[in-house]
C-alpha positions as CSV (number, residue, x, y, z in Angstrom):
1,X,2.1,-10.9,-10.9
2,X,-1.0,-10.3,-8.7
3,X,-4.0,-12.4,-8.5
4,X,-6.5,-9.5,-8.1
5,X,-5.6,-7.8,-11.4
6,X,-7.9,-9.2,-14.0
7,X,-7.7,-9.1,-17.9
8,X,-10.0,-6.1,-19.0
9,X,-9.7,-6.3,-22.6
10,X,-12.2,-7.6,-25.2
11,X,-15.2,-8.1,-22.9
12,X,-18.8,-7.4,-23.3
13,X,-19.8,-5.2,-21.7
14,X,-16.4,-3.2,-21.9
15,X,-14.6,-2.7,-18.5
16,X,-15.9,0.0,-16.4
17,X,-14.1,2.9,-14.9
18,X,-14.3,1.2,-11.6
19,X,-12.6,-1.9,-12.9
20,X,-9.8,0.3,-14.4
21,X,-9.4,2.2,-11.2
22,X,-9.4,-1.0,-9.2
23,X,-6.5,-2.6,-11.4
24,X,-4.4,0.6,-11.1
25,X,-4.9,0.8,-7.4
26,X,-3.8,-3.2,-7.0
27,X,-0.9,-2.3,-9.3
28,X,0.3,0.6,-7.2
29,X,-0.4,-1.4,-3.9
30,X,1.8,-4.3,-5.3
31,X,4.8,-1.9,-6.6
32,X,4.9,0.3,-3.5
33,X,4.4,-2.5,-0.9
34,X,1.7,-0.4,0.8
35,X,-1.8,-1.5,1.3
36,X,-2.4,2.1,2.8
37,X,0.2,4.5,2.5
38,X,1.2,6.8,5.4
39,X,-0.1,10.4,5.3
40,X,3.5,11.4,3.8
41,X,3.2,9.2,0.9
42,X,-0.8,9.6,0.4
43,X,-0.5,12.2,-2.3
44,X,2.2,10.2,-4.4
45,X,0.2,7.0,-4.1
46,X,-3.1,8.6,-5.3
47,X,-1.3,10.4,-8.2
48,X,0.4,7.2,-9.2
49,X,-3.0,5.4,-9.3
50,X,-4.5,8.4,-11.3
51,X,-1.6,8.1,-13.9
52,X,-1.8,4.3,-14.3
53,X,-5.6,4.5,-14.6
54,X,-5.4,7.0,-17.3
55,X,-2.7,4.8,-19.1
56,X,-4.8,1.8,-18.9
57,X,-7.9,3.4,-20.5
58,X,-5.6,4.7,-23.3
59,X,-4.3,1.2,-23.8
60,X,-7.9,-0.4,-23.7
61,X,-9.0,2.1,-26.4
62,X,-6.1,1.5,-28.6
63,X,-6.2,-2.3,-28.5
64,X,-7.5,-4.2,-31.5
65,X,-8.6,-7.8,-32.0
66,X,-10.6,-9.8,-34.4
67,X,-11.7,-12.2,-31.7
68,X,-15.3,-11.9,-30.5
69,X,-15.9,-10.2,-27.0
70,X,-15.7,-12.5,-24.3
71,X,-18.9,-12.9,-21.8
72,X,-18.1,-11.8,-18.5
73,X,-20.5,-14.2,-16.8
74,X,-19.0,-17.2,-18.7
75,X,-15.4,-16.2,-17.8
76,X,-16.5,-15.7,-14.3
77,X,-18.2,-19.1,-14.0
78,X,-15.0,-20.8,-15.5
79,X,-13.3,-19.0,-12.7
80,X,-15.4,-20.1,-10.2
81,X,-15.1,-23.7,-11.3
82,X,-11.5,-23.7,-11.3
83,X,-11.3,-22.4,-7.9
84,X,-13.8,-25.0,-6.6
85,X,-11.4,-27.8,-8.2
86,X,-8.3,-26.0,-6.7
87,X,-9.5,-25.3,-3.2
88,X,-12.3,-27.7,-2.7
């Protein structure tokens, strides 16, 4: 759906509040079609971001897995290598 929304579950250290907020913001931007909403839509836009951020936090708290946590640095290094191969 959106390349800027990254998986947040099962990482060590866990996802931060900023990461959850950024994911919610990207989701609302994608759904609404606005990068920066007009003043008339600003309140609705911000409320949607807050609501989705709450849902994301609740979801991440309730998910369970037997898999060991992923290391953020290793995942980031793999993504950089994949991008290097893809884009040169």
